[in-house]
Structures are given as structure tokens and as C-alpha cells.
NUGUPA-683363 format. One record per atom (N, C-alpha, C): chain; x, y, z; atom name; residue in three letters. Coordinates in steps of 0.001 Angstrom, whole numbers, plus 500000, padded with zeros to 6 digits. Layout:
<nodes>
- A  X  Y  Z  CA  ALA
...
</nodes>
This chain:
<nodes>
- A  463068  748583  240101  N  MET
- A  462977  748675  241009  CA  MET
- A  463170  747320  241643  C  MET
- A  462214  746237  240856  N  SER
- A  462031  745336  241353  CA  SER
- A  463475  744161  241773  C  SER
- A  464302  744579  240556  N  ALA
- A  465528  743884  240968  CA  ALA
- A  466196  744034  242009  C  ALA
- A  466309  745147  242960  N  VAL
- A  466425  745218  244034  CA  VAL
- A  466172  744016  245233  C  VAL
- A  467024  743118  245233  N  PRO
- A  466396  742133  246434  CA  PRO
- A  466280  742799  248117  C  PRO
- A  465349  742168  248887  N  VAL
- A  465187  742339  250270  CA  VAL
- A  466629  741958  250937  C  VAL
- A  467633  740976  250061  N  ALA
- A  468944  740784  250751  CA  ALA
- A  469478  742012  251236  C  ALA
- A  469763  742927  250319  N  ASP
- A  470707  743733  250114  CA  ASP
- A  470143  745078  251369  C  ASP
- A  468879  744893  251691  N  TRP
- A  468604  745872  253069  CA  TRP
- A  468635  744944  253936  C  TRP
- A  468056  743562  254375  N  MET
- A  467656  743205  255832  CA  MET
- A  468696  743257  256577  C  MET
- A  468244  743145  257749  N  GLN
- A  469098  743463  259166  CA  GLN
- A  469878  741590  259649  C  GLN
- A  470630  741594  260054  N  GLY
- A  471040  740469  260935  CA  GLY
- A  472445  740359  261405  C  GLY
- A  472732  739661  262375  N  PRO
- A  471883  738355  262270  CA  PRO
- A  470556  739047  263116  C  PRO
- A  469404  738153  263781  N  VAL
- A  468464  738441  263995  CA  VAL
- A  467704  737860  265546  C  VAL
- A  467596  739006  266645  N  HIS
- A  467769  738315  267979  CA  HIS
- A  465989  738038  268010  C  HIS
- A  465853  736738  268706  N  THR
- A  464513  736123  268483  CA  THR
- A  463729  735752  269887  C  THR
- A  462879  735610  269991  N  VAL
- A  462561  735127  271332  CA  VAL
- A  461698  733583  270861  C  VAL
- A  461417  732982  272258  N  THR
- A  460293  731366  271962  CA  THR
- A  458511  732027  272717  C  THR
- A  457971  731310  272130  N  PRO
- A  456240  731543  272666  CA  PRO
- A  456840  731733  274155  C  PRO
- A  457413  730792  275151  N  ALA
- A  457810  730548  276512  CA  ALA
- A  458189  731742  276703  C  ALA
- A  458930  732562  276168  N  THR
- A  459444  733599  276717  CA  THR
- A  458439  734823  277639  C  THR
- A  459482  735198  278684  N  ARG
- A  458439  736036  279282  CA  ARG
- A  458510  737744  279097  C  ARG
- A  457362  738198  279303  N  ALA
- A  457808  739257  278675  CA  ALA
- A  458482  740302  278825  C  ALA
- A  459255  740233  280233  N  GLY
- A  460231  741119  281091  CA  GLY
- A  461351  740744  280709  C  GLY
- A  461620  739537  280146  N  ASP
- A  462846  739117  279395  CA  ASP
- A  462953  739634  278008  C  ASP
- A  462078  739773  277254  N  ALA
- A  461307  740233  276233  CA  ALA
- A  462235  741930  275908  C  ALA
- A  461529  742355  276576  N  VAL
- A  461685  743822  276786  CA  VAL
- A  463209  744445  277086  C  VAL
- A  463725  743402  277837  N  ALA
- A  465248  743456  278272  CA  ALA
- A  465988  742971  277106  C  ALA
- A  465607  742407  276197  N  VAL
- A  466528  741837  274686  CA  VAL
- A  465849  743540  274069  C  VAL
- A  465071  743933  273427  N  LEU
- A  464771  745020  273030  CA  LEU
- A  465566  746355  273681  C  LEU
- A  465519  746010  274897  N  ARG
- A  466331  747254  275365  CA  ARG
- A  467911  747214  274837  C  ARG
- A  468362  746243  275500  N  GLN
- A  469904  745617  275438  CA  GLN
- A  470506  745906  273540  C  GLN
- A  469324  745369  272758  N  HIS
- A  470131  745459  271643  CA  HIS
- A  469392  746874  270792  C  HIS
- A  468723  747965  271303  N  ARG
- A  468218  748860  270871  CA  ARG
- A  466766  748567  269220  C  ARG
- A  465996  747868  269578  N  ILE
- A  465656  747286  268311  CA  ILE
- A  463939  747488  269115  C  ILE
- A  462851  747062  268050  N  ARG
- A  461989  747275  268380  CA  ARG
- A  460780  746025  267783  C  ARG
- A  461432  745120  267125  N  HIS
- A  461239  743670  266661  CA  HIS
- A  461466  742776  267359  C  HIS
- A  460815  741658  267422  N  LEU
- A  461302  740483  268104  CA  LEU
- A  460151  739037  267446  C  LEU
- A  460983  738712  265903  N  PRO
- A  459943  737532  265523  CA  PRO
- A  460520  736116  266911  C  PRO
- A  458984  735541  267199  N  VAL
- A  458883  734645  268258  CA  VAL
- A  458927  733015  266982  C  VAL
- A  459841  732472  267445  N  THR
- A  460229  731515  266926  CA  THR
- A  460219  730072  267835  C  THR
- A  459542  728844  267156  N  ASP
- A  459238  727359  267618  CA  ASP
- A  460488  726535  266420  C  ASP
- A  461788  726364  267615  N  GLY
- A  462675  726008  265975  CA  GLY
- A  462750  726628  265565  C  GLY
- A  463002  726396  263697  N  ASP
- A  463287  727229  262815  CA  ASP
- A  461997  728016  262325  C  ASP
- A  460463  727464  263022  N  ARG
- A  459365  728243  262596  CA  ARG
- A  459745  729319  263023  C  ARG
- A  458963  730945  262219  N  VAL
- A  458379  732010  262721  CA  VAL
- A  457047  731912  263213  C  VAL
- A  457067  731865  264622  N  VAL
- A  455341  731958  265049  CA  VAL
- A  454349  732948  265504  C  VAL
- A  455006  734158  265639  N  GLY
- A  454549  735047  265904  CA  GLY
- A  455832  736303  265642  C  GLY
- A  455209  737579  265981  N  VAL
- A  456355  739276  265919  CA  VAL
- A  455694  739399  267386  C  VAL
- A  456839  740330  268203  N  VAL
- A  456269  741000  269320  CA  VAL
- A  457351  742341  269381  C  VAL
- A  456400  743201  269478  N  THR
- A  457212  744599  269220  CA  THR
- A  457480  744862  270904  C  THR
- A  457843  746357  270862  N  ASP
- A  458144  747495  272094  CA  ASP
- A  456359  747320  272443  C  ASP
- A  455869  747958  271730  N  ARG
- A  454692  748436  272043  CA  ARG
- A  453525  747400  272271  C  ARG
- A  453713  746048  271956  N  ASP
- A  452503  744823  272297  CA  ASP
- A  453552  744418  273953  C  ASP
- A  454114  744699  274449  N  LEU
- A  454736  744764  275676  CA  LEU
- A  455043  745590  276683  C  LEU
- A  454091  746819  276344  N  ARG
- A  454129  748033  277318  CA  ARG
- A  453000  747866  278264  C  ARG
- A  453596  748087  279187  N  GLY
- A  452611  748104  280392  CA  GLY
- A  452298  746565  280656  C  GLY
- A  452456  745484  280114  N  VAL
- A  452599  744186  280401  CA  VAL
- A  452879  743495  281592  C  VAL
- A  452133  742708  282281  N  GLU
- A  453263  742211  283524  CA  GLU
- A  454300  741403  282918  C  GLU
- A  455439  741314  283759  N  PRO
- A  456504  741021  283109  CA  PRO
- A  456345  739851  282928  C  PRO
- A  456091  738336  283826  N  ASP
- A  455719  737169  283949  CA  ASP
- A  454872  736675  282466  C  ASP
- A  454333  737569  282220  N  THR
- A  453066  737348  280566  CA  THR
- A  454125  736698  279721  C  THR
- A  453833  735418  279160  N  PRO
- A  454120  735071  278003  CA  PRO
- A  454300  735428  276825  C  PRO
- A  455154  735417  275918  N  VAL
- A  454980  736453  274860  CA  VAL
- A  453686  735966  273743  C  VAL
- A  453946  734541  273878  N  SER
- A  453399  733797  273041  CA  SER
- A  451828  734500  273139  C  SER
- A  451164  735537  274449  N  LEU
- A  449725  735926  274823  CA  LEU
- A  449719  737447  273946  C  LEU
- A  450711  737981  274067  N  ARG
- A  451211  739485  273161  CA  ARG
- A  451514  739244  271986  C  ARG
- A  451941  738352  270768  N  MET
- A  452628  738143  269909  CA  MET
- A  451416  738858  268557  C  MET
- A  451500  739149  267766  N  SER
- A  450940  738981  266386  CA  SER
- A  451069  737909  265875  C  SER
- A  449770  737473  264993  N  ARG
- A  450007  736260  264455  CA  ARG
- A  448446  736672  263041  C  ARG
- A  448609  735876  261998  N  PRO
- A  449600  735436  261389  CA  PRO
- A  450762  736338  261378  C  PRO
- A  451896  735417  260639  N  VAL
- A  452905  736680  260462  CA  VAL
- A  453324  736405  258819  C  VAL
- A  453478  737429  258585  N  HIS
- A  453303  738222  257178  CA  HIS
- A  455437  737724  256790  C  HIS
- A  455775  736775  255849  N  VAL
- A  457027  736731  255755  CA  VAL
- A  457708  736439  254503  C  VAL
- A  459216  737348  253719  N  VAL
- A  459645  737618  252285  CA  VAL
- A  460684  736431  252426  C  VAL
- A  461311  736321  251210  N  SER
- A  462418  735875  251227  CA  SER
- A  463727  736493  250535  C  SER
- A  464688  736308  250683  N  PRO
- A  465848  737502  250518  CA  PRO
- A  465544  738001  249052  C  PRO
- A  464926  737173  248343  N  ARG
- A  465002  737576  246558  CA  ARG
- A  463992  738345  246516  C  ARG
- A  463153  738519  247329  N  THR
- A  461959  738832  246997  CA  THR
- A  462426  740624  246744  C  THR
- A  461062  740941  246056  N  GLY
- A  461601  742395  245396  CA  GLY
- A  461359  743283  246593  C  GLY
- A  462036  744424  247033  N  ILE
- A  461565  745934  247999  CA  ILE
- A  460761  746437  247790  C  ILE
- A  460510  746673  246380  N  ASP
- A  459107  747008  246210  CA  ASP
- A  458184  746905  246755  C  ASP
- A  458178  745217  246613  N  ARG
- A  456691  744272  246723  CA  ARG
- A  456821  744105  248151  C  ARG
- A  458291  744048  249581  N  ALA
- A  458028  744214  250555  CA  ALA
- A  458032  745263  251212  C  ALA
- A  458070  746856  250255  N  ALA
- A  457426  747921  251020  CA  ALA
- A  455899  748021  250845  C  ALA
- A  455559  747812  249788  N  ARG
- A  454123  747715  249584  CA  ARG
- A  453283  746451  250410  C  ARG
- A  453855  745406  250886  N  LEU
- A  453410  744577  251977  CA  LEU
- A  453468  744909  253331  C  LEU
- A  454437  745698  253716  N  LEU
- A  454517  746491  255158  CA  LEU
- A  453553  747835  254923  C  LEU
- A  453781  748476  254050  N  PHE
- A  452045  749385  253977  CA  PHE
- A  450682  748715  253791  C  PHE
- A  450342  748121  253208  N  ASP
- A  449146  746886  252428  CA  ASP
- A  448749  746447  254320  C  ASP
- A  449969  746224  254730  N  ARG
- A  449435  745570  256102  CA  ARG
- A  449230  745874  257467  C  ARG
- A  450252  747450  257547  N  ARG
- A  450338  747990  258446  CA  ARG
- A  451173  747252  259582  C  ARG
- A  452035  746585  258886  N  ILE
- A  453489  745888  259779  CA  ILE
- A  454337  746929  259963  C  ILE
- A  454963  746752  261082  N  GLY
- A  456654  747264  261063  CA  GLY
- A  457664  746617  260618  C  GLY
- A  457578  745266  260044  N  CYS
- A  458405  744357  260279  CA  CYS
- A  457996  743094  259740  C  CYS
- A  458978  742436  258543  N  LEU
- A  459033  741451  257947  CA  LEU
- A  459907  740548  257906  C  LEU
- A  460076  739171  258613  N  PRO
- A  461005  738465  258691  CA  PRO
- A  461222  738213  257971  C  PRO
- A  462999  737566  257140  N  VAL
- A  463324  736803  255798  CA  VAL
- A  463212  735752  256378  C  VAL
- A  463114  735009  255616  N  VAL
- A  462979  733286  255404  CA  VAL
- A  463388  732303  254058  C  VAL
- A  464901  731584  254743  N  GLU
- A  465038  731253  253157  CA  GLU
- A  464964  729368  253918  C  GLU
- A  464364  728473  252802  N  ASP
- A  464197  727107  253246  CA  ASP
- A  463924  726650  254259  C  ASP
- A  462557  727861  255124  N  GLY
- A  462163  727071  256206  CA  GLY
- A  462912  728146  257299  C  GLY
- A  463590  728803  257343  N  LYS
- A  465183  729275  258411  CA  LYS
- A  464614  730460  258115  C  LYS
- A  464794  731065  259285  N  LEU
- A  464945  732637  259648  CA  LEU
- A  466652  733659  259458  C  LEU
- A  466114  734342  258414  N  VAL
- A  467847  734931  257554  CA  VAL
- A  468497  735977  257801  C  VAL
- A  466658  736531  258326  N  GLY
- A  467087  738762  258654  CA  GLY
- A  465484  738953  259207  C  GLY
- A  465687  740226  258975  N  ILE
- A  464606  741106  259237  CA  ILE
- A  464497  742359  258450  C  ILE
- A  463339  742420  258273  N  LEU
- A  462956  744070  257421  CA  LEU
- A  462316  745142  258223  C  LEU
- A  462568  746064  258331  N  THR
- A  461676  747268  259176  CA  THR
- A  461199  747993  257857  C  THR
- A  460041  748612  258788  N  GLN
- A  459558  750130  257638  CA  GLN
- A  460974  750629  257438  C  GLN
- A  461881  750897  258373  N  THR
- A  462681  752435  258530  CA  THR
- A  463762  751557  257077  C  THR
- A  464156  749997  257408  N  ASP
- A  464870  749433  256479  CA  ASP
- A  464548  749920  254600  C  ASP
- A  462883  749662  254485  N  ALA
- A  462171  749580  253410  CA  ALA
- A  462687  750810  253192  C  ALA
- A  462563  752038  254096  N  LEU
- A  462153  753306  253228  CA  LEU
- A  463980  753834  252599  C  LEU
- A  464461  753193  253554  N  ALA
- A  465541  753693  253424  CA  ALA
- A  466394  752699  251668  C  ALA
- A  465841  751737  251777  N  ALA
- A  465937  751782  250158  CA  ALA
- A  465354  751996  249135  C  ALA
- A  464043  752030  249278  N  LEU
- A  463435  753216  248660  CA  LEU
- A  464006  754608  247869  C  LEU
- A  464238  755175  249039  N  VAL
- A  465032  756640  249130  CA  VAL
- A  465958  756125  247913  C  VAL
- A  466926  755101  248674  N  GLU
- A  468314  754888  247835  CA  GLU
- A  467853  754753  246269  C  GLU
- A  466989  753491  245616  N  VAL
- A  466533  753659  244782  CA  VAL
- A  466171  754875  243950  C  VAL
- A  465322  755921  243964  N  LEU
- A  464783  757082  243837  CA  LEU
- A  466044  757528  243266  C  LEU
- A  467009  757889  244385  N  ARG
- A  468348  758515  244229  CA  ARG
- A  469192  758383  243132  C  ARG
- A  469224  756787  243083  N  LEU
- A  469954  756423  241539  CA  LEU
- A  469358  756650  240445  C  LEU
- A  467747  756806  240024  N  GLN
- A  467067  756642  239487  CA  GLN
- A  467414  757912  238613  C  GLN
- A  467615  758999  239302  N  VAL
- A  467812  760661  239559  CA  VAL
- A  469277  760623  238738  C  VAL
- A  470084  759913  239126  N  GLY
- A  471329  760095  238328  CA  GLY
- A  472628  759741  238871  C  GLY
- A  472074  759344  240258  N  GLY
- A  472986  758706  241106  CA  GLY
- A  474251  760066  242042  C  GLY
- A  473346  761308  241624  N  ARG
- A  474680  761954  242374  CA  ARG
- A  473688  762958  243459  C  ARG
- A  474481  762990  244723  N  ARG
- A  473581  764086  245765  CA  ARG
- A  474369  765227  246032  C  ARG
- A  474273  766470  245751  N  ALA
- A  474761  767516  245964  CA  ALA
- A  473762  768112  247336  C  ALA
- A  474554  768999  247926  N  GLU
- A  474695  769647  249526  CA  GLU
- A  474491  771254  248354  C  GLU
- A  474293  771756  249168  N  ILE
- A  474118  773329  248546  CA  ILE
- A  473650  774217  249885  C  ILE
- A  474741  775617  250163  N  LEU
- A  474041  776298  251268  CA  LEU
- A  473657  777494  250452  C  LEU
- A  472480  778006  251152  N  VAL
- A  472388  779220  250998  CA  VAL
- A  471682  780085  252043  C  VAL
- A  471824  781152  251189  N  ALA
- A  471543  782289  252937  CA  ALA
- A  470128  782232  253474  C  ALA
- A  470023  782742  254656  N  TRP
- A  468625  782694  255445  CA  TRP
- A  467753  783558  254761  C  TRP
- A  466812  782879  255081  N  ALA
- A  465421  783494  254289  CA  ALA
- A  464033  783393  255145  C  ALA
- A  463522  783420  255588  N  PRO
- A  461992  783219  255943  CA  PRO
- A  461412  782244  255453  C  PRO
- A  461688  782461  254370  N  ASP
- A  460819  782003  253097  CA  ASP
- A  462057  780933  252556  C  ASP
- A  462829  780585  252502  N  ALA
- A  464169  779936  251733  CA  ALA
- A  463855  778265  251373  C  ALA
- A  463202  777694  252278  N  MET
- A  463071  776416  251947  CA  MET
- A  462090  776211  250864  C  MET
- A  461126  776937  251224  N  VAL
- A  459635  777034  250119  CA  VAL
- A  459962  777336  249086  C  VAL
- A  460813  778871  248776  N  ARG
- A  461078  779202  247674  CA  ARG
- A  462360  778185  246823  C  ARG
- A  463107  777485  247809  N  ALA
- A  463829  776292  247190  CA  ALA
- A  463051  775541  246366  C  ALA
- A  462127  774478  247158  N  GLN
- A  461371  773776  246356  CA  GLN
- A  460342  774079  245047  C  GLN
- A  460202  775300  245213  N  ARG
- A  459201  776342  244295  CA  ARG
- A  460483  776294  243063  C  ARG
- A  461730  776564  243096  N  ALA
- A  462420  776867  241969  CA  ALA
- A  462571  775503  241625  C  ALA
- A  463145  774437  242441  N  ILE
- A  463674  773427  241784  CA  ILE
- A  462577  772207  241070  C  ILE
- A  461244  772512  241336  N  ARG
- A  460231  772153  241361  CA  ARG
- A  460022  771418  240011  C  ARG
- A  460013  773015  239151  N  PRO
- A  460015  772661  237637  CA  PRO
- A  460687  772363  236966  C  PRO
- A  461946  771982  237219  N  LEU
- A  463234  771248  236535  CA  LEU
- A  462866  769688  236352  C  LEU
- A  461844  769009  236579  N  GLY
- A  461349  768072  236911  CA  GLY
- A  461723  767099  237678  C  GLY
- A  461337  766134  238230  N  ALA
- A  461682  764971  239305  CA  ALA
- A  463046  763893  238544  C  ALA
- A  462880  763952  237444  N  GLU
- A  463695  763412  236741  CA  GLU
- A  465567  764184  236446  C  GLU
- A  464877  765287  236960  N  ALA
- A  466671  766147  236333  CA  ALA
- A  467079  766378  237687  C  ALA
- A  466055  766715  238554  N  ALA
- A  466827  767032  239861  CA  ALA
- A  465480  767244  241121  C  ALA
- A  465473  766736  242316  N  ARG
- A  464407  765887  243250  CA  ARG
- A  465261  766680  244571  C  ARG
- A  464627  767520  245629  N  LEU
- A  465103  767971  246543  CA  LEU
- A  464621  766971  247711  C  LEU
- A  465429  766447  248521  N  VAL
- A  465000  765423  249483  CA  VAL
- A  465438  765517  251214  C  VAL
- A  466198  767110  251313  N  ALA
- A  466035  767749  252408  CA  ALA
- A  466420  768862  252372  C  ALA
- A  465687  769560  253751  N  ALA
- A  466275  770854  253828  CA  ALA
- A  466428  771359  255102  C  ALA
- A  467567  771752  255907  N  THR
- A  467258  772206  257169  CA  THR
- A  468316  773768  257661  C  THR
- A  467824  774125  258629  N  HIS
- A  468625  775368  258622  CA  HIS
- A  469334  775061  259635  C  HIS
- A  470600  775901  259533  N  GLU
- A  471825  775663  260649  CA  GLU
- A  471913  777061  261470  C  GLU
- A  471532  776644  262652  N  PRO
- A  472052  778008  263669  CA  PRO
- A  473368  778187  264057  C  PRO
- A  473206  779625  264358  N  PHE
- A  475139  779891  264423  CA  PHE
- A  474935  780628  265593  C  PHE
- A  473930  780043  266572  N  GLY
- A  474315  780020  267822  CA  GLY
- A  472841  779954  268875  C  GLY
- A  472864  779767  269957  N  ARG
- A  471830  779595  270390  CA  ARG
- A  470493  780905  270766  C  ARG
- A  469166  780706  270239  N  GLY
- A  468234  781765  270409  CA  GLY
- A  468282  782546  269427  C  GLY
- A  469697  782571  268227  N  LEU
- A  469526  783250  267149  CA  LEU
- A  468858  782361  266149  C  LEU
- A  468798  783583  265011  N  ARG
- A  468364  782698  263912  CA  ARG
- A  468890  782478  263164  C  ARG
- A  468458  780811  262474  N  PRO
- A  469679  780230  261246  CA  PRO
- A  470611  781067  260351  C  PRO
- A  471954  781055  260359  N  GLU
- A  472295  781775  259358  CA  GLU
- A  472314  781349  257904  C  GLU
- A  472110  779694  257670  N  ARG
- A  471930  779727  256427  CA  ARG
- A  470897  778481  256374  C  ARG
- A  470932  777767  255352  N  VAL
- A  469903  776523  255135  CA  VAL
- A  470763  775650  254353  C  VAL
- A  470502  774705  254823  N  ARG
- A  471673  773380  253986  CA  ARG
- A  470332  772522  252868  C  ARG
- A  470568  773023  251633  N  LEU
- A  469605  771195  250880  CA  LEU
- A  470367  770432  250369  C  LEU
- A  469338  769124  250271  N  GLU
- A  470358  768353  249445  CA  GLU
- A  469136  767711  248433  C  GLU
- A  470315  768012  247365  N  VAL
- A  469307  767913  245801  CA  VAL
- A  470451  766431  245370  C  VAL
- A  469232  765603  244928  N  ASP
- A  469296  764597  243840  CA  ASP
- A  469506  765417  242789  C  ASP
- A  470274  764867  241594  N  THR
- A  470725  765726  240153  CA  THR
- A  471482  765333  239577  C  THR
- A  471239  765114  238101  N  ARG
- A  472071  764231  237469  CA  ARG
- A  473458  765849  236563  C  ARG
- A  472416  767447  236762  N  ASP
- A  473153  768062  236350  CA  ASP
- A  473596  769541  237369  C  ASP
- A  473667  770072  238215  N  LEU
- A  473773  770875  239350  CA  LEU
- A  473644  772129  238517  C  LEU
- A  474713  772612  237389  N  ALA
- A  474255  773591  237362  CA  ALA
- A  472856  774669  236924  C  ALA
- A  472022  773620  236025  N  PRO
- A  470302  774177  236260  CA  PRO
- A  469921  774930  237494  C  PRO
- A  469893  773368  238673  N  VAL
- A  469821  774019  240009  CA  VAL
- A  469840  775341  240915  C  VAL
- A  471496  775417  240551  N  LEU
- A  472238  776798  241281  CA  LEU
- A  471671  777686  240062  C  LEU
- A  471504  777962  239054  N  THR
- A  470752  779014  238418  CA  THR
- A  469135  779207  239075  C  THR
- A  468584  778165  239087  N  ALA
- A  467109  778273  239039  CA  ALA
- A  466627  779463  240833  C  ALA
- A  467800  778271  241799  N  LEU
- A  467702  778861  243104  CA  LEU
- A  467983  780223  243163  C  LEU
- A  468929  781056  242303  N  ARG
- A  469618  782127  241978  CA  ARG
- A  468286  783047  241480  C  ARG
- A  467476  782687  240440  N  GLU
- A  466609  783303  239667  CA  GLU
- A  465276  783543  240884  C  GLU
- A  465097  782311  241598  N  ALA
- A  464475  782973  242838  CA  ALA
- A  464542  783661  244618  C  ALA
- A  466254  784193  243849  N  GLY
- A  466478  785370  244667  CA  GLY
- A  466998  784656  246136  C  GLY
- A  467196  783649  245792  N  LEU
- A  468162  782847  246980  CA  LEU
- A  469776  782983  246451  C  LEU
- A  470263  783345  247484  N  THR
- A  472215  783578  247612  CA  THR
- A  472486  782478  247939  C  THR
- A  473166  781698  246668  N  VAL
- A  474007  780203  247189  CA  VAL
- A  475310  780722  247242  C  VAL
- A  476058  779959  248962  N  LEU
- A  476953  780657  249031  CA  LEU
- A  477648  778937  249372  C  LEU
- A  477740  778013  249247  N  ALA
- A  478225  776759  248673  CA  ALA
- A  477644  775832  247941  C  ALA
- A  478589  774567  247364  N  GLU
- A  478183  773752  247199  CA  GLU
- A  478720  772230  247236  C  GLU
- A  478874  771493  247195  N  ARG
- A  479612  770204  246813  CA  ARG
- A  478833  768929  246760  C  ARG
- A  479523  767933  246224  N  ASP
- A  478878  766920  246368  CA  ASP
- A  479221  765843  247317  C  ASP
- A  477473  765758  247594  N  SER
- A  477784  765195  248963  CA  SER
- A  478213  763701  248839  C  SER
- A  477883  763114  247833  N  ASP
- A  478462  761817  247761  CA  ASP
- A  479993  761483  247803  C  ASP
- A  481248  762347  246804  N  ALA
- A  482046  762601  247039  CA  ALA
- A  483400  762945  248860  C  ALA
- A  482224  763188  249171  N  ALA
- A  482518  763421  250862  CA  ALA
- A  482395  762410  251584  C  ALA
- A  481586  761430  251228  N  ARG
- A  481379  760604  252535  CA  ARG
- A  482750  759679  252659  C  ARG
</nodes>
């Protein structure tokens, strides 16, 4: 997993503010670009990070320097995504500025890291994601999970299950399952043996 670099998942260009930026102006940048994190830079150097939560309820004229988090944990574009994800988790932080040769070149958020790890796990299973529609039942999701689990994570992994209603206020008509698998046939067999009615299936990767 370390072979997957942060560069493949970081976001850029990065919107930044300076320590002297007023809180009201920083909030405007966050809202304009629909983001939650702003690196605070002094020249090329990243000196802090400020978030929407840091600025909540703060007087608009307050300088960002009084609300930003520091010291700043940074990574390089070549850092492995697993190492970056571990840093986010261990430090309980929402983002990591990505720095190369002393300059800010990107930002990696918790959401970016999670998406990367999910994709890596999917590829390890075999690179195929299938969508399976089964008839609705009160415990369809639980039965599907129990049916697929004995196949082993290397053979199949249930990554999502959602109800699909056919009318407001009515019970769902079917349940959509997303499964990462090398071979779909054993998955379909396991679902049917669990008493679930398979309505349709397709390779969702091919449909993208």
C-alpha cells in the first residue's frame, strides 16, 4: 500500500490565507470554494492550518493567527498514502499540507485518504466492483453480509448496501449491494442460499 503516493490523491491548487488574514475573510474563502481547511502561509512556509470549526463564532476582524492550529504536520508528494492516513488518525487532524522543496503543492484531507484506502482495498480484492439488486426483505442487508462473509475478504467484500424505495412513504422495493470480488458466481450462489432473491447484477466498473 505504501507504493501509492500522496501525489495521486492530494488536492490542488490549494487555497491559502496568511496569519494576518481576518477571520471573516477566511470564512468567505471557505464558503466560496466549499472547503473546510485552509493552510496558513507566511511566504512559502506553511505556519498553520485553520478550519471552518476554528472560525465558528469568531469575531470577523480576528486575525487567523489567533485561531490556527500549530505546529503543522506535513507530508511530501512521495509519502505513502497509508503513512499519511496513519498520521491523520494518530494526530486526530483533518488535513495534511503537502510540501515539496519547501513549497506548498497540495493538500490531503481525511476524505481523500479514506477514498484512497478504499480504492487500494478494492484493487487488492481483484479490481472488480459489482452491483447486485435483491428483493427487499426486512433483514436483507444483514443476511447479505452474513452470506458473503464466509467467502473471505480476499474473495469478496460487501462495501455498501442501500434501500431503493419505489414511492414516498412506501417500503423499499429492493436492496442494492455493492461487492468487490474476483468471481461473482460464488457471491450470487451465497446470496440465493441465504434466501435472498437476486433481481439483477452488473459490473459497476464497466458502467462508469
